[in-house]
C-alpha positions, -999 to 999 in steps of 0.1 A, spaced: -653 -779 -904 -611 -784 -899 -605 -786 -865 -577 -760 -870 -598 -737 -884 -621 -743 -851 -589 -739 -832 -583 -702 -847 -615 -691 -849 -615 -700 -813 -585 -676 -807 -606 -652 -823 -631 -656 -801 -615 -655 -769 -597 -628 -776 -631 -610 -784 -641 -615 -752 -615 -603 -736 -617 -569 -750 -655 -571 -740 -638 -575 -708 -622 -546 -707 -648 -525 -725 -672 -531 -697 -649 -526 -671 -631 -499 -683 -643 -469 -654 -673 -487 -645 -686 -509 -612 -667 -546 -621 -690 -560 -593 -722 -555 -614 -708 -561 -642 -697 -601 -630 -729 -608 -624 -749 -595 -653 -729 -609 -677 -730 -645 -655 -763 -642 -654 -765 -637 -698 -746 -672 -698 -765 -690 -668 -797 -680 -691 -785 -695 -721 -779 -726 -702 -814 -727 -683 -827 -726 -715 -807 -753 -734 -813 -776 -700 -849 -771 -706 -842 -784 -743 -822 -814 -735 -842 -838 -747 -849 -822 -780 -808 -817 -784 -794 -852 -775 -764 -852 -794 -750 -816 -786 -762 -816 -747 -754 -848 -722 -761 -839 -688 -754 -861 -662 -780 -866 -634 -758 -848 -599 -765 -857 -563 -753 -834 -535 -715 -845 -536 -717 -834 -577 -731 -804 -571 -706 -793 -546 -676 -803 -567 -692 -777 -594 -705 -751 -566 -666 -755 -558 -656 -747 -593 -675 -715 -593 -660 -708 -560 -622 -710 -572 -630 -690 -612 -658 -667 -593 -629 -655 -574 -605 -659 -599 -627 -634 -622 -629 -609 -595 -592 -602 -591 -588 -601 -628 -613 -578 -635 -601 -553 -609 -568 -558 -624 -579 -553 -661 -600 -522 -648 -568 -505 -640 -539 -518 -664 -537 -517 -700 -548 -547 -724 -520 -548 -737 -501 -555 -707 -531 -578 -687 -533 -600 -718 -498 -611 -718 -498 -617 -681 -530 -641 -681 -521 -660 -713 -492 -673 -688 -517 -691 -669 -504 -727 -687 -467 -722 -675 -489 -722 -632 -510 -749 -644 -481 -772 -657 -456 -766 -620 -493 -774 -604 -496 -809 -627 -459 -811 -615 -466 -810 -577 -503 -821 -574 -506 -851 -601 -462 -855 -598 -462 -847 -635 -428 -843 -653 -416 -817 -678 -402 -825 -705 -368 -806 -720 -391 -787 -747 -417 -778 -717 -385 -767 -693 -376 -746 -728 -414 -736 -727 -409 -721 -689 -376 -702 -695 -387 -684 -727 -419 -676 -710 -405 -656 -678 -379 -642 -699 -413 -624 -721 -428 -619 -685 -392 -596 -675 -392 -580 -711 -428 -570 -700 -422 -555 -670 -393 -535 -682 -418 -522 -712 -447 -517 -682 -423 -490 -664 -427 -468 -693 -466 -464 -682 -456 -463 -648 -462 -496 -637 -436 -514 -616 -444 -548 -614 -429 -558 -579 -448 -527 -566 -483 -525 -585 -514 -539 -569 -530 -547 -599 -506 -567 -615 -505 -586 -581 -543 -590 -585 -532 -600 -619 -510 -626 -610 -532 -640 -579 -560 -643 -608 -538 -660 -632 -529 -687 -606 -570 -693 -595 -568 -696 -633 -542 -723 -633 -558 -738 -601 -593 -742 -621 -576 -761 -648 -559 -787 -622 -594 -789 -608 -614 -794 -649 -588 -821 -652 -601 -835 -615 -641 -827 -633 -636 -839 -663 -607 -866 -658 -615 -888 -631 -648 -875 -613 -656 -885 -650 -681 -855 -654 -690 -845 -694 -683 -808 -702 -716 -800 -711 -727 -805 -667 -694 -788 -659 -704 -761 -679 -740 -756 -671 -741 -761 -641 -705 -744 -632 -727 -711 -650 -755 -714 -629 -739 -717 -596 -715 -687 -606 -750 -662 -607 -755 -677 -571 -715 -669 -560 -720 -634 -574 -753 -624 -556 -738 -617 -528 -712 -594 -543 -742 -575 -569 -767 -572 -537 -739 -561 -514 -730 -530 -544 -763 -526 -546 -775 -516 -510 -736 -497 -505 -724 -522 -479 -688 -510 -490 -678 -478 -511 -690 -485 -547 -682 -475 -582 -706 -458 -603 -726 -483 -626 -727 -479 -663 -747 -503 -683 -735 -513 -720 -735 -537 -742 -700 -558 -734 -717 -565 -707 -737 -591 -712 -719 -602 -742 -688 -611 -721 -711 -642 -710 -723 -649 -743 -689 -651 -762 -677 -675 -734 -700 -693 -737 -694 -696 -776 -657 -699 -774 -660 -727 -749 -687 -743 -780 -659 -738 -807 -632 -750 -787 -650 -782 -773 -657 -789 -812 -622 -785 -823 -612 -813 -797 -640 -835 -807 -624 -837 -839 -612 -877 -835 -583 -858 -858 -574 -832 -839 -542 -828 -818 -546 -811 -782 -513 -792 -780 -522 -780 -811 -557 -768 -805 -544 -754 -772 -515 -736 -790 -530 -720 -817 -561 -707 -790 -534 -687 -771 -533 -671 -805 -559 -644 -792 -532 -628 -772 -524 -610 -808 -562 -603 -807 -564 -587 -776 -533 -570 -781 -546 -551 -816 -575 -549 -802 -554 -526 -771 -537 -506 -805 -569 -501 -821 -600 -495 -793 -582 -483 -765 -554 -463 -780 -527 -477 -756 -488 -462 -754 -456 -480 -761 -468 -510 -782 -433 -514 -797 -419 -520 -763 -447 -546 -757 -448 -563 -788 -415 -583 -789 -424 -598 -750 -457 -602 -754 -444 -626 -791 -421 -641 -767 -448 -651 -742 -465 -668 -766 -440 -685 -780 -429 -698 -747 -463 -707 -741 -465 -727 -771 -432 -740 -771 -447 -758 -733 -481 -768 -744 -466 -785 -771 -434 -803 -754 
């Protein structure tokens, strides 16, 4: 299948994944949602790991020593912390606000690469940064119409922390897949398993009432979160595996997921002030595309 088509499919799947998260956490207890959704994805990986010999062309799981397990457990700790902040923010914010803000993660990844790996942004990337920041400012203006003041709102702060942690995770992925030399399947499999380990104490604490907690409601979208994440990553890696694929184009097309999220906010969650949010969302998307193709 053509890598451009695969990239577009990955964008749609990623958008559906984000909408599943919003559906799952809306008016629901966040911590059991995180635990069950990750349990679903870990279960799939455990089955695949048991079938590794029958799927040698798809799976290449490297044997890990203690150091390797610590590296991948560290990724799970980083992403798990990111998701706690992101899911609580998504529970309390319109998805048409949360989606565009979360899509700015490549901006912070680039800034982190400048500081950590001493990369030098091109003039086009600097332009992408400015466009993205401009869209972010416009989005904060649109948010005021719903009583969301970006520099004062607790959940916007949660969302920004999640975005920064997500950027850190992307930089850590560069290390794991680059310098450390782990295969994508190895990282994905153990990352999924260690996420369940990470969230298990939180789920137990919620179950035993260790703190004031919300009520949990079972929804089909909860396991769908884990399964959709596996599916979108699989399609995304298939696109990147094509020898003709251009990673900058694949990444840009995948960012089109924000449009799926935006449309879902209108159709599924009946969100308001859509016109005021549309221009900033498109500006952020344009900025990210400019950034990752620079």
